[in-house]
C-alpha positions in Angstrom: 15.4 -35.3 -52.2 16.6 -39.0 -51.6 20.4 -38.6 -52.2 20.5 -41.6 -54.5 18.3 -39.8 -56.8 20.8 -37.0 -58.1 23.0 -37.1 -61.0 25.8 -36.8 -58.6 25.4 -40.1 -57.1 24.4 -41.4 -60.1 27.5 -40.6 -61.5 29.1 -42.0 -57.8 28.4 -45.0 -58.7 29.6 -45.0 -62.6 32.9 -44.0 -61.3 32.7 -46.7 -58.5 31.5 -49.1 -61.1 34.4 -48.1 -63.5 37.3 -48.4 -61.2 36.0 -52.4 -60.5 34.7 -53.0 -63.8 36.0 -50.7 -66.3 37.8 -54.0 -68.0 35.5 -56.7 -67.0 35.2 -59.6 -64.6 38.0 -61.5 -65.9 37.1 -64.6 -63.5 33.6 -64.5 -64.0 33.9 -64.9 -67.8 36.4 -67.8 -67.6 34.7 -69.5 -65.1 30.9 -69.0 -65.3 28.8 -69.5 -68.1 26.7 -66.6 -69.4 23.4 -68.3 -68.9 23.7 -69.6 -65.4 21.2 -67.5 -62.9 22.0 -66.9 -59.4 20.0 -66.1 -56.1 22.0 -64.6 -53.3 20.8 -62.5 -50.0 22.8 -60.1 -48.2 23.7 -60.4 -44.8 24.1 -58.4 -41.4 27.5 -60.3 -39.9 27.5 -58.1 -37.3 25.1 -55.8 -35.1 24.3 -52.3 -37.6 21.8 -50.0 -38.1 20.5 -50.2 -41.8 21.3 -47.3 -44.3 21.1 -46.9 -48.3 19.8 -50.3 -49.5 18.3 -48.4 -52.1 21.6 -47.5 -53.5 22.9 -50.9 -53.3 19.8 -51.8 -55.2 20.9 -49.1 -58.1 24.4 -50.8 -58.2 23.2 -53.9 -59.4 20.7 -52.2 -61.6 23.5 -50.6 -63.2 25.2 -53.8 -63.9 22.5 -55.8 -65.4 19.3 -53.8 -65.5 17.0 -57.2 -65.2 18.0 -57.9 -61.8 15.5 -58.1 -58.9 16.8 -56.7 -55.5 14.2 -56.9 -52.8 15.2 -55.0 -49.6 13.9 -57.1 -46.1 14.3 -54.3 -43.8 13.5 -50.7 -43.3 16.0 -47.8 -43.5 17.1 -47.0 -40.0 16.6 -50.3 -38.6 18.7 -52.1 -36.0 19.7 -55.8 -37.5 21.4 -58.1 -35.2 24.1 -60.9 -37.1 22.6 -63.1 -39.3 20.0 -60.9 -40.3 19.1 -61.2 -43.9 19.1 -57.7 -45.1 18.3 -57.9 -48.8 17.5 -60.8 -51.7 19.1 -60.6 -55.1 18.3 -62.6 -58.1 19.7 -62.2 -61.7 22.4 -63.7 -63.6 25.2 -65.0 -61.8 28.0 -63.1 -63.7 25.5 -60.0 -63.3 25.1 -60.4 -59.3 29.3 -60.9 -59.3 30.3 -58.1 -60.9 27.9 -55.7 -58.7 28.8 -57.3 -55.5 32.1 -55.2 -54.5 30.6 -51.8 -55.4 27.5 -52.6 -53.7 29.1 -54.0 -50.5 31.4 -50.9 -50.4 28.4 -48.2 -50.5 26.4 -50.4 -47.8 28.9 -51.2 -45.6 30.5 -47.6 -45.3 26.9 -46.1 -45.1 25.6 -48.7 -42.5 28.9 -47.7 -40.6 27.7 -44.4 -40.1 24.5 -44.8 -39.5 25.7 -47.6 -36.7 28.5 -45.1 -35.4 25.3 -42.1 -35.6 22.7 -44.5 -33.6 25.3 -45.2 -30.8 26.0 -41.5 -30.2 22.0 -40.5 -30.0 21.2 -43.2 -27.6 24.3 -41.9 -25.6 22.2 -38.6 -24.9 18.7 -40.1 -24.9 17.0 -38.2 -22.2 19.1 -34.9 -22.2 17.7 -32.0 -24.3 21.0 -32.5 -26.9 20.9 -33.2 -30.3 23.8 -34.9 -31.9 24.4 -33.3 -35.3 27.3 -34.3 -37.7 29.9 -31.9 -39.7 31.7 -31.6 -42.9 34.3 -34.1 -42.3 33.1 -36.2 -44.6 34.4 -38.5 -47.4 35.1 -36.6 -50.5 32.4 -37.3 -53.2 30.4 -39.0 -50.5 29.2 -35.8 -48.5 24.8 -36.1 -49.1 24.9 -39.7 -48.6 27.2 -39.8 -45.0 24.6 -37.2 -44.3 21.6 -39.1 -45.4 23.3 -42.3 -43.4 23.8 -39.7 -40.2 19.7 -38.7 -40.4 18.3 -42.2 -40.7 20.2 -43.3 -37.3 18.2 -40.3 -35.8 21.3 -37.8 -36.0 20.9 -33.8 -37.4 22.8 -32.4 -40.3 24.8 -29.3 -39.6 25.6 -27.6 -43.2 26.1 -29.3 -46.3 28.4 -26.9 -47.7 30.0 -23.4 -47.0 27.0 -21.7 -48.9 24.3 -22.9 -46.7 24.5 -21.4 -44.0 26.8 -19.0 -41.8 29.6 -20.1 -39.5 31.9 -17.8 -38.5 34.9 -20.0 -37.3 38.3 -19.0 -35.5 40.0 -17.7 -39.0 37.3 -15.7 -39.6 37.2 -14.0 -36.3 41.1 -13.5 -36.7 40.9 -12.2 -40.2 38.6 -9.2 -38.6 40.0 -9.0 -35.3 37.1 -9.7 -32.7 33.8 -12.0 -32.6 31.9 -8.9 -32.1 33.1 -7.3 -35.4 32.6 -10.7 -37.3 29.2 -10.9 -36.3 28.0 -7.4 -37.0 29.3 -8.0 -40.3 27.4 -10.9 -41.1 24.7 -9.6 -39.9 24.7 -6.7 -41.9 25.5 -8.7 -45.3 23.9 -12.3 -44.8 20.4 -12.5 -46.5 17.0 -11.8 -44.0 16.2 -14.5 -41.8 19.7 -16.9 -42.2 20.9 -17.6 -38.7 24.4 -16.1 -37.9 27.0 -19.3 -36.0 29.9 -18.1 -34.6 32.8 -20.5 -33.0 34.5 -19.1 -29.7 37.5 -21.1 -27.9 37.1 -18.4 -24.7 34.2 -17.5 -21.7 35.5 -13.8 -22.9 34.6 -14.4 -27.0 31.4 -16.2 -25.7 30.5 -12.9 -23.6 31.1 -11.2 -27.1 29.1 -13.4 -29.0 26.2 -12.9 -26.5 26.2 -9.4 -26.6 26.2 -9.1 -30.3 23.3 -11.2 -30.5 24.6 -14.2 -32.3 22.1 -17.0 -33.1 24.0 -19.7 -32.6 27.2 -20.3 -30.6 29.5 -22.8 -30.7 31.6 -23.9 -27.7 34.9 -25.1 -29.7 36.9 -27.6 -27.1 35.5 -26.0 -23.9 35.9 -27.7 -20.5 32.8 -29.0 -19.0 33.3 -26.4 -16.5 33.4 -23.5 -19.1 30.1 -25.0 -20.9 28.6 -25.0 -17.3 29.2 -21.4 -17.1 28.3 -20.4 -20.5 25.1 -22.2 -20.1 24.1 -20.4 -16.9 25.3 -16.7 -18.7 22.8 -17.8 -21.6 20.0 -19.1 -19.6 20.5 -16.0 -17.1 19.3 -13.8 -19.9 15.6 -15.6 -19.7 15.9 -16.8 -23.3 16.5 -19.7 -25.0 19.0 -18.0 -27.8 21.2 -18.3 -28.5 21.6 -21.7 -29.2 24.5 -23.7 -27.6 26.6 -25.7 -29.6 29.3 -28.0 -27.9 32.3 -29.8 -30.3 35.8 -30.6 -30.0 36.9 -34.1 -29.0 33.8 -35.4 -28.4 33.6 -39.0 -27.5 31.1 -41.6 -26.8 32.7 -42.1 -23.5 31.9 -37.8 -23.2 29.3 -37.1 -25.2 26.6 -37.5 -22.3 28.6 -35.6 -19.9 28.4 -32.9 -22.6 24.9 -33.3 -23.2 24.3 -33.3 -19.6 25.3 -29.5 -19.0 22.4 -27.9 -20.8 23.5 -27.2 -24.3 21.4 -27.7 -27.5 23.5 -29.4 -29.9 26.4 -31.9 -29.9 28.4 -31.8 -33.1 30.3 -34.8 -33.4 32.8 -35.5 -36.7 33.6 -38.7 -35.6 30.1 -40.0 -36.6 31.4 -39.7 -40.7 35.2 -39.3 -40.4 36.0 -42.1 -37.7 33.0 -44.6 -39.0 34.1 -48.1 -39.4 32.7 -49.8 -42.4 30.6 -52.4 -41.2 30.3 -56.2 -41.9 28.0 -57.1 -44.5 28.7 -60.1 -47.1 26.5 -61.4 -50.0 25.8 -65.2 -49.9 24.9 -67.2 -52.7 22.2 -69.6 -52.6 21.8 -72.9 -53.3 20.7 -73.6 -56.7 
């Protein structure tokens, strides 16, 4: 199911509109007659990757059910500066009332998609896939993870209930990587993959011995990543999958990807994505 079809997203739209429109749009009411119609366009002011135009449409429709919103580019498209992304037609008051909320959603999610596309392009030609994390804007997780997918990235866990990922504090709580993996294997539902985060090559060897399905190499140097890949490959199997995380930037992501790991997780896809510049321009009447 697409994220904007969910009750959560519709509730998020209502919250955002209440925040901006809860006391009405006094400027439009006092300056624009109710009967005046408007035609407008959503225009990219910089190069970007398109994500969540249908969500912007829902915002306009929530304010004015009779509005006509037409997306003019596809989700995941690359758009240059000056590209018209969508057209909007309705009453001037309705379009003005919905404008900022629609743009806030669209600029944020296109920003995540644009950021993700840069990382995906940077690892092209390697076996590694770029994946997101749970470092998302509270309430926006499904939307931001959608934007990651649209741009060619992969989603990691959606929440704490959607997968087993044993992290450093879990290991500290039970005493060792091996103990944590063995406990998880006994308790987890059949078929659920067990992933464990390791900080050292000694812990990595523990994870191999315990037969974790995925090993997350957290803040490893490139040299130690190469050692871990060699040790995994020496087993003659493609498991466990190897994931790299920690301090990955656009400048370093390809270097990590070229080590032979399977996944590179990047919190910056969501937590450091800059909102892109999109404007709503009225057309002459």
